[in-house]
PARO-496955 format. One record per residue (C-alpha): residue in three letters; x, y, z. Coordinates in pm, whole numbers, plus 32768, in hexadecimal, padded with zeros to 4 digits. Last residue first. Layout:
- ALA,X,Y,Z
...
// end
This chain:
- UNK,8165,82D4,83DD
- UNK,815E,816A,836F
- UNK,8018,811D,841F
- UNK,7FFA,8006,8520
- UNK,7F4F,80E2,8623
- UNK,7ED0,8221,857F
- UNK,7E4D,8222,841D
- UNK,7E75,8117,8311
- UNK,7E2C,8198,81B3
- UNK,7D79,812E,8076
- UNK,7CFE,7FD1,80CA
- UNK,7C1E,7F52,7FB6
- UNK,7AAC,7F0B,7FB8
- UNK,79B2,7E06,7F4A
- UNK,784A,7E35,7FAC
- UNK,7722,7D48,7FB6
- UNK,75D0,7DE5,8007
- UNK,74F4,7CC9,8076
- UNK,7397,7C46,802A
- UNK,7310,7B37,810D
- UNK,72DE,79E3,8068
- UNK,7356,790C,8189
- UNK,729D,79F1,827E
- UNK,733C,7AA0,83A7
- UNK,72D8,7BC5,8481
- UNK,736D,7D21,848C
- UNK,7467,7CF4,85A8
- UNK,74A0,7BB6,866F
- UNK,740E,7AD4,855F
- UNK,74DE,7B91,845E
- UNK,7621,7B46,851A
- UNK,75CC,79D9,855E
- UNK,7570,799E,83EF
- UNK,76B0,7A57,8395
- UNK,7790,7973,8462
- UNK,76F4,7830,83E2
- UNK,76E6,78A1,8277
- UNK,784F,791D,8277
- UNK,78C2,77D4,8313
- UNK,7823,770E,81F6
- UNK,789D,7802,80EA
- UNK,7A02,77CF,815A
- UNK,7AEA,78E2,81DC
- UNK,7B61,780F,8306
- UNK,7ACC,790E,83F9
- UNK,7AA5,7A5E,834A
- UNK,7B4B,7AF0,8214
- UNK,7A14,7B8D,8177
- UNK,7AD0,7B50,8030
- UNK,7AB2,79D8,8067
- UNK,7939,79F2,8096
- UNK,7927,7ABF,7F54
- UNK,79E5,79B5,7E93
- UNK,7918,789A,7F2C
- UNK,77D0,7929,7EAD
- UNK,76B7,79F1,7F4B
- UNK,7573,797E,7EA7
- UNK,74D2,78F3,7FE6
- UNK,74F2,7A48,808C
- UNK,744C,7AF3,7F63
- UNK,7512,7BDB,7E8A
- UNK,7544,7D4F,7E61
- UNK,7684,7DE2,7DDA
- UNK,7787,7EE6,7E3A
- UNK,78EA,7EDC,7DB7
- UNK,7A24,7FAF,7DED
- UNK,79CB,805D,7F34
- UNK,7AFA,8113,7FBE
- UNK,7B88,80DF,811B
- UNK,7C3F,81C8,8209
- UNK,7CC0,8122,8342
- UNK,7CDE,813B,84BD
- UNK,7C05,8253,854B
- UNK,7BC2,820A,86BA
- UNK,7A60,81AC,8720
- UNK,7ACA,80BC,8835
- UNK,7A75,7F8A,8762
- UNK,7B4F,8005,8645
- UNK,7AD9,80FC,8542
- UNK,7ACA,80D7,83C8
- UNK,7ACF,821E,8305
- UNK,7A29,825D,81B7
- UNK,7A7D,828F,8049
- UNK,7970,8282,7F3F
- UNK,79D1,81FD,7DEA
- UNK,78A7,8115,7DCB
- UNK,778E,818D,7EAA
- UNK,773D,817B,801C
- UNK,765B,8272,80CF
- UNK,75D5,8164,81B8
- UNK,7541,80AF,808B
- UNK,7405,8049,813F
- UNK,73EC,7F8B,828A
- UNK,72DC,7EA9,81F8
- UNK,73E5,7E39,80FD
- UNK,748C,7D72,8212
- UNK,7602,7DA4,8222
- UNK,7738,7D2D,816F
- UNK,78B0,7D48,8180
- UNK,79DC,7D1E,809E
- UNK,7B56,7D48,8096
- UNK,7BB2,7C87,81D1
- UNK,7CFF,7BCD,81C7
- UNK,7DE3,7CFB,8192
- UNK,7E73,7CEA,82F2
- UNK,7DDF,7E44,833F
- UNK,7C8B,7DCB,82CA
- UNK,7C9E,7C8E,839D
- UNK,7D00,7D60,84CD
- UNK,7BD2,7E3F,848C
- UNK,7AEF,7D0F,8495
- UNK,7B70,7C9E,85E9
- UNK,7B6B,7DFD,867C
- UNK,7A03,7E3A,860B
- UNK,79A0,7CE0,868A
- UNK,7A20,7D35,87E6
- UNK,7988,7E92,87E9
- UNK,782A,7E26,8781
- UNK,7748,7DF2,8656
- UNK,783C,7DC3,853A
- UNK,7913,7EC1,8483
- UNK,7953,8016,851D
- UNK,78D9,8158,847B
- UNK,7951,828D,83C9
- UNK,78E5,8388,82C3
- UNK,7A0B,8457,8247
- UNK,7A5B,85B9,82BD
- UNK,7B8E,8556,838C
- UNK,7C25,8480,8276
- UNK,7D03,8590,81E4
- UNK,7DD4,84BA,80FC
- UNK,7F45,84BA,80AC
- UNK,7F6B,834E,804D
- UNK,809B,8274,8080
- UNK,8095,814A,7F96
- UNK,8000,8000,8000
// end
């Protein structure tokens, strides 16, 4: 990753997951280069996301840690998510089977789960690491 001179302070920001521990776990995968995709229930809307948009990922304590850029945004049903997308999510053993188990649990806790629920599926790239772990 090349050094980037970017003013990230005005960018939208949020943590991944639904709690501090999961936010830290998912952020670590992003910083390692293993996680380059995410998804959420379509009932939550687009959340201001669009291809080309840059945004800030926070850790579980709300600290700014990385700038990401959306490179792909598609809709698909939960049961239509493929192995390539599951791998890009970077979680667990990166298989489709483990992705389905973890995401069924996540959606059940949050927006509700159905095997045919509609998702927003996003791929992103890491633009800049900020703070702890950054090459500054």
